[in-house]
N, C-alpha and C positions, 0 to 999 in steps of 0.2 A: 350205406350209412354216411351222412354228411360229416366231413371233418371240419372242425371249428378251432381256430387258434385264437387265444385271448392273450393280449399283452397287458400287464398290469394286474398284480395280485392283491390289490387292496380289497376293501369291503365289496365293491361292485364286481370286480373281477372274480373274486372268490365265490360270490353268490351266483354269478352267471355260470361259472364252471360247474358248481355243484348242481344247479338246476338242469343244465343241459346234459350233464353226465347221468343224472337220474332218469333222463328221458332217452337214454341209449344213444346219444350222439358221441362221436369220437372227438374228444376234447383234449387239447394240449394247452398248457398255460406257461407264459413267459413272465418272469419276475426278476427285477434287478437286485433285490435284497436277498442275500443268501439265507438269512434267518427266516424271512418270510417263506422262502422256497421250502425250507425244512418243515415249517408249520403246515403249509398247504399239502405237501407230499404226505405228511403223517395223517392228514384229515381226509384227503380225497384220493381215490384210486385212479389217478390220471398222471400222465407224464408232466413233470414240472421242470422247465428249463431255466437255469440261472443265467441271466445276461441282459443286455440292452435290447429291448424289443424293436428298436429302430435299426439295428445292425443286421445286415443281410446274412452274415454267417450264423448269427443266433437264430434268425428266422429259418434258415435251412436246417439247423439242428432240430427245430420244432416241426419240420416237414412241410414247410410252406408251399413247396412245389405241388403237393397233393391237396392243399386246402381248398375247401369250398367257400368258407367264410373266414374273414380276418377281422377281429374285434379289438380295438385299441381303447382302453379305459384307464390309462395312467392319469396321474394328477397334473400333467402338463399338456396343454393343448398342442404345443408345437411338436411334442413327441408323438402324440396321437395322429397328427396330420402326416408327419414324416413316415411313420409306420404304415399308414394306409396307402400313402403314395408309393412306397417301396413294394408293398404287397400287390398293389394293382398294376403298376407300370413295369416292375422288374419280373414279377412272377405270375402276372395275369390271374390273380385270385378273382373269381367271379363277383364276389360281394364283399365290400368293406364297410365296417361300422365304426364310428369314432364318437367318443364322448367329448363334448365341449364343456369344460369347466366354467368358462366365461361365455355366457349366452351371446355376447357381441361377436364371438368368433364363429358362430354356427354357419353363416352363409359362406364365409371365406374357406372354411374347412371343406364344405360341400363342393364349392367350385374348384378347389385345388386338389381334391383327391379322395374324398369319402363318398360312398353311395348313400349312406344313411348317417345323419348326425343327430345325436341326442344331447340335449342341453343341460340335463340334470341327472343326478344319481337316481332320484325317485322315478324319473321318466324311463330310464333304460330298464330298471327293474320291472316296472309296470309293462313295458314293451315286451319283455321276454317271458313274463309269467304274470298275467293279469286274469283274475277270475272274471268269468262272464256270467251275468245274471245270478251270481251267488250260487252257481250249480257246480256239478262235477267237471265242468269244462274250463280249461285254462289255456290262455293264449301263450304260445312259446315264441314264435318267430313271425313277424309281419312279412307280407308279400305284396308286390305291386303297389308300393306307397301306402300300405295300410288297408287297401280295399279287400284284401284276403289275408289269410294267415294259416300257419300250422298250429293246430290245437291238440291238447292232450285231454283225453277223456278217461276217467277211471270209473268203470261200471260198478254199481253198488252190489252188495250181497243179495239184495232182493230185486235184481235186474229183471224187468218184466219179460224180456225176450231171451233169457238165458237158454241156450241150447238151440236157438233158431238160426237158420242160415241167413247170411247177409242178403242174399238175393230175395229173400222173403220179407225183408224189412224195407219199407218205402222211405228212403232218405232223399233229401233235396238233390236235384240234378247238379247243383253247384258244390256238392260235397263228395269227397272220396276218402275212403279209409286207406291210409298208407301202410300201416303195420299194426300188429297186435303183439303185445308182450304178455305172456302167460307163464307164470311160474319161473320167471327168469329166462324163458325161451322166446326168441323173436320169430313171429309168424308173418309171412307175406300173404295177405288174404286174397281169396278168390270168392266167387259168388256162392260156392257151396261151403265156404268156411263158416263154422258156427261161432256165434258170440256166446261167451260164458260170463257169469257173474265174476267180478273182480279182475276181469281183463283190463289191460291198460291200452287204449287205442291212441294212435296218432292219426289225425285226419287233416286234410287241407280243405278249406271252405272259404267262400266269400263271407266277409264280415256280416253282411246283411242276412245271411242264412243261418247263423249260429243258433238263434232262438228256435228256428224250424228244426234244426238237428236235435236240439234238446227235447223238443216235443215228439219228434219221430222216434226217439229212443226211450221216451217216457221217463226222462230224468227229472227228478224233483228239484226245485229251486233250493 
């Protein structure tokens, strides 16, 4: 399970943490306001660290050494840049994401330390949870500069292939099922694993194949 650290517990940070937590990611949030920390901790079942997200000691409390992704979405671009620089250069975090509150700072933040830079609150929310074709498929995390992504699929009650093995369902070659969540239990799928109605799937797919995935699973728009 990927570990994602988010610094900034405002509206964007809270929403990202909530969305990713519901998708079974290991999420830790850093917030500089003690009051906000209490509110978030009362609302979400995740570790919430009180402190400055640009500070190495605070990052270490959040477990940055084991992080797969570091996301900086505070209200200050300079803090987002510093946090991503520290995560990348000091702790070798594989992927860093920064919010640029001022669109003019996007290129500089990218050049100086962030792998992905998002220029607006609305954009980062759409980036991590965007409905595709108005169906049961939602984009969670982009890959390879947006050419592919991790998607969440919630199979409906009337799922056409309920009880059928994955190997017997013809999915696009550019799509792989990563995991299945069923009744709160995580399943790592194999070819003989059966899909059931109301399963929650995580898949990785090329963006161009998402419509084919929907059709292959007979998901309605």
